[in-house]
C-alpha positions in Angstrom: 6.1 2.5 79.8 7.7 -0.8 80.5 11.3 -1.5 79.5 11.7 -4.4 77.1 14.8 -6.7 77.6 15.1 -9.5 75.1 17.5 -12.4 75.1 18.4 -14.4 72.0 20.1 -17.8 72.0 20.5 -20.7 69.6 21.7 -24.0 71.0 19.2 -26.6 72.1 15.5 -26.6 72.7 14.8 -25.6 76.3 12.9 -23.2 78.5 12.9 -22.5 82.2 10.9 -25.7 83.0 14.2 -27.6 82.2 16.2 -25.9 85.0 16.6 -29.1 86.9 17.5 -31.3 83.9 21.0 -32.7 83.5 20.7 -32.1 79.7 21.3 -28.3 80.0 24.7 -26.8 80.7 25.9 -23.7 82.6 25.1 -21.2 79.8 21.5 -22.4 79.5 21.1 -22.3 83.3 22.5 -18.7 83.3 19.9 -17.6 80.8 17.0 -19.3 82.6 18.0 -17.8 86.0 18.7 -14.2 84.8 15.4 -14.2 82.8 13.4 -15.5 85.7 14.9 -12.9 88.1 14.4 -10.0 85.8 10.8 -11.0 85.3 10.0 -10.3 88.9 10.4 -6.6 88.1 6.9 -5.4 87.0 8.5 -2.6 85.0 10.2 -5.0 82.7 9.0 -7.2 79.7 11.3 -10.2 79.3 11.3 -12.4 76.2 13.7 -15.2 75.2 14.1 -16.2 71.6 15.7 -19.6 71.2 15.1 -23.1 69.8 12.2 -23.9 72.1 9.8 -26.4 70.6 7.0 -25.4 72.9 6.3 -21.6 73.1 4.9 -20.6 76.4 5.1 -18.0 79.2 6.7 -19.2 82.4 7.2 -16.9 85.4 6.3 -13.9 83.2 9.1 -14.8 80.7 7.9 -15.3 77.1 9.8 -18.2 75.5 9.5 -17.9 71.7 11.0 -19.9 68.9 13.8 -18.0 67.2 12.2 -18.5 63.8 9.1 -16.6 64.8 10.7 -13.2 65.3 8.5 -10.4 64.1 9.3 -6.9 62.8 7.4 -5.6 65.8 9.8 -7.3 68.2 11.9 -4.3 69.0 13.4 -4.3 72.5 15.1 -1.5 74.5 18.0 -3.8 75.2 19.0 -6.9 73.3 21.3 -9.5 74.8 22.7 -12.3 72.6 24.1 -15.4 74.3 27.6 -16.4 72.9 26.9 -15.7 69.2 27.3 -12.3 67.6 25.4 -13.4 64.5 22.2 -13.4 66.5 22.4 -9.7 67.2 21.4 -9.0 63.6 18.1 -10.8 64.0 16.4 -8.0 66.0 16.4 -4.3 65.6 17.7 -2.6 68.7 20.0 0.4 69.5 21.6 -1.1 72.6 23.1 -4.5 72.1 25.1 -6.8 74.3 26.9 -10.0 73.8 27.1 -12.3 76.8 30.2 -14.6 76.5 30.6 -17.9 78.2 34.0 -18.8 76.8 37.5 -17.8 75.9 37.3 -16.7 72.3 40.6 -15.8 70.5 40.4 -13.6 67.5 41.1 -16.4 65.1 38.2 -18.4 66.5 36.0 -15.3 66.3 36.8 -15.0 62.6 36.4 -18.8 62.0 32.9 -18.7 63.6 32.0 -15.8 61.2 31.3 -13.5 64.1 33.6 -10.6 63.3 31.4 -8.9 60.7 28.2 -9.0 62.7 30.2 -8.0 65.8 31.5 -4.9 64.0 28.1 -4.1 62.5 26.2 -4.4 65.8 28.8 -2.9 68.1 27.8 -4.8 71.2 29.2 -4.3 74.7 30.7 -7.6 76.0 29.3 -9.2 79.2 32.0 -11.3 80.8 31.7 -13.6 83.8 34.8 -12.8 85.9 38.2 -11.1 86.2 40.1 -13.9 84.4 37.5 -13.7 81.6 37.9 -9.9 81.4 41.6 -10.0 81.3 41.8 -12.7 78.6 39.2 -11.1 76.3 41.0 -9.9 73.1 41.0 -6.1 72.6 39.6 -6.5 69.1 36.7 -8.6 70.2 35.7 -6.2 73.0 36.5 -2.9 71.3 33.0 -1.5 71.9 33.3 -2.1 75.7 33.3 -4.9 78.2 31.7 -5.4 81.6 32.1 -8.0 84.3 29.0 -9.8 85.6 29.7 -12.8 87.7 26.9 -15.4 87.7 25.5 -17.5 90.6 24.3 -21.0 91.3 20.6 -21.9 91.1 18.5 -21.0 94.1 18.1 -24.7 95.0 21.8 -24.7 95.9 21.5 -21.5 97.9 18.4 -22.6 99.8 19.7 -26.1 100.7 20.3 -26.3 104.5 23.7 -27.4 105.6 24.4 -29.6 108.6 27.5 -27.9 110.0 28.4 -30.9 112.2 28.1 -33.6 109.5 31.4 -35.1 108.4 31.1 -37.0 105.0 33.1 -40.1 104.2 36.5 -39.7 102.5 34.9 -39.0 99.2 36.3 -36.6 96.6 34.3 -35.4 93.6 34.9 -33.8 90.2 31.7 -32.6 88.4 33.4 -30.8 85.5 33.8 -32.0 81.9 36.5 -34.7 81.5 38.5 -32.5 79.1 39.1 -29.9 81.9 42.3 -31.4 83.3 40.8 -34.7 84.5 44.0 -36.5 83.5 46.0 -34.3 85.9 43.5 -35.2 88.7 43.7 -38.9 87.9 47.4 -38.9 88.0 47.4 -37.0 91.3 44.9 -39.4 92.8 47.4 -42.3 92.4 49.4 -40.7 95.2 46.5 -39.3 97.1 44.9 -42.8 97.4 48.1 -44.2 98.8 48.4 -41.5 101.5 44.7 -41.6 102.4 43.3 -45.1 102.8 39.7 -45.9 102.1 39.2 -42.8 100.1 37.3 -42.6 96.8 37.1 -40.3 93.8 34.0 -39.8 91.7 34.3 -38.2 88.2 32.0 -37.2 85.4 31.1 -39.5 82.6 31.9 -40.1 79.8 35.3 -41.4 80.5 36.9 -44.9 80.1 38.3 -45.9 83.5 40.9 -48.6 83.5 41.0 -51.4 86.0 44.0 -49.6 87.6 41.8 -46.6 88.1 39.1 -48.6 89.7 41.6 -50.4 92.0 42.6 -47.1 93.6 39.0 -46.0 94.3 38.1 -44.0 91.1 34.5 -44.3 90.0 32.2 -42.8 87.4 29.3 -40.7 88.7 25.8 -41.6 87.6 24.6 -38.3 86.3 21.0 -37.4 87.2 18.9 -34.4 87.9 19.9 -31.4 90.1 18.5 -33.0 93.3 20.8 -36.0 92.8 23.8 -33.7 92.2 23.0 -31.7 95.4 22.9 -34.9 97.4 26.2 -36.1 96.0 27.9 -32.8 96.8 26.5 -32.8 100.4 27.9 -36.3 100.9 31.4 -35.5 99.6 34.3 -34.3 101.6 36.1 -32.2 99.0 35.9 -31.1 95.4 39.1 -31.7 93.5 39.2 -29.4 90.5 42.5 -28.4 89.0 40.8 -25.8 86.8 41.4 -25.2 83.1 42.3 -22.2 80.9 38.9 -22.6 79.2 37.0 -22.1 82.4 35.7 -18.5 82.5 33.6 -19.0 85.7 33.2 -22.7 86.5 29.7 -23.0 87.8 30.4 -26.5 89.1 32.9 -25.0 91.6 30.4 -22.3 92.6 27.7 -24.9 93.2 30.1 -26.9 95.4 31.1 -23.7 97.3 27.4 -22.8 97.9 26.9 -26.3 99.4 29.9 -25.6 101.7 32.2 -28.2 100.1 35.9 -27.2 100.3 37.8 -27.1 97.0 41.4 -27.9 96.1 42.5 -26.5 92.8 45.6 -25.5 90.8 43.8 -22.2 90.1 43.9 -22.6 86.4 41.5 -20.3 84.5 38.9 -18.8 86.8 39.3 -21.4 89.5 41.4 -19.0 91.6 38.3 -16.8 91.8 36.2 -19.6 93.3 38.6 -20.3 96.2 40.0 -18.3 99.1 43.2 -20.0 99.9 43.3 -21.5 103.4 39.8 -20.3 104.1 37.4 -22.1 101.8 39.9 -24.5 100.2 43.4 -24.4 98.8 45.1 -23.2 95.6 48.1 -25.4 95.0 51.3 -24.1 93.3 52.2 -27.6 92.0 51.1 -31.2 91.9 52.8 -32.0 95.2 50.9 -29.3 96.9 47.7 -30.4 95.2 48.2 -33.9 96.6 49.1 -32.6 100.1 46.1 -30.3 100.4 43.8 -33.0 99.1 45.0 -35.5 101.6 44.8 -33.0 104.5 41.1 -32.3 103.9 40.3 -36.0 103.3 42.1 -37.1 106.5 41.7 -34.3 109.0 38.1 -33.9 110.3 38.9 -30.8 112.2 40.3 -29.0 109.2 37.3 -30.1 107.1 34.9 -28.7 109.7 36.9 -25.4 109.9 36.8 -24.9 106.1 33.1 -25.9 106.1 32.3 -23.3 108.8 34.0 -20.6 106.8 32.0 -21.6 103.8 28.7 -21.5 105.8 29.4 -18.0 106.8 29.6 -16.9 103.2 26.6 -19.0 102.0 24.1 -17.0 99.9 26.5 -14.1 99.3 25.9 -14.1 95.5 22.4 -14.8 94.1 20.7 -14.1 90.8 19.0 -11.2 92.5 22.6 -9.7 92.7 23.2 -10.7 89.1 20.0 -9.0 87.9 20.8 -5.8 89.8 24.3 -5.7 88.4 23.0 -6.3 84.9 20.4 -3.5 85.1 23.2 -1.2 86.3 25.2 -2.1 83.2 22.2 -1.7 80.8 21.1 1.6 82.4 24.6 2.9 82.4 25.0 3.3 86.1 
């Protein structure tokens, strides 16, 4: 008898055909990738209940509108994405809550998740060590497990030219509320120490003329192929990190494309960088500036870091994520 693993999620309308769209965020990408990977196992039945407007089966995954749940929809394992309230919509003995954020107890209560959480007793699925350590005891009292995610296969399968040296271009592909102001202030000094360098940051953000005069530009966001091309043609990712980052898929995508990263290590960013090997974790703003300038200015250092990243390319895929998830579900 096949094992039924159902996911339930309630954000926007999407399915796996949207994997390359710039309209979906990391949590939606995670769901698409893990569902697709699990569906390769012929012993599993995978369904996703969400706000999809167009019900269909893609890659053996059934995408079903959340309002069309039937009494007969009884899985062996139910995984709700982010919202404990969704766990009550399906009858299942083994329930899990996959978290994508830091969620203090007061926010948990404000979002009306405490009662359904206690009622359903889910095991928490968390995306890294930082996420595990910061998860409140009362919001993980029924157990918590770490399951790091991975970038899309397009990033993993992209070939890297190990000899190519990009221009002195730095890039920041994370939300602007994730310490972009720290980066912009640091760039004032970086730009004076490294002539002809440029920094590209995510919209929306209102750049001043002073910003533009020191080489700061807004990215033009597009589909995934455009992002991959941008990262391949950048010299360094500058990402201070943020306490709200529980994994930072943007940094993992950059690392998979062998782009060195300079960070302050805030939040989970210290988990994305091996100091001195794949990038640098600065202790203060002066170090952040120093390391950024070194990579932008020193071709040999850039190539050394890039070579180290190439040797680690493909070390974490959604095949790994799926295997780890099944171990958790099966209690191994």
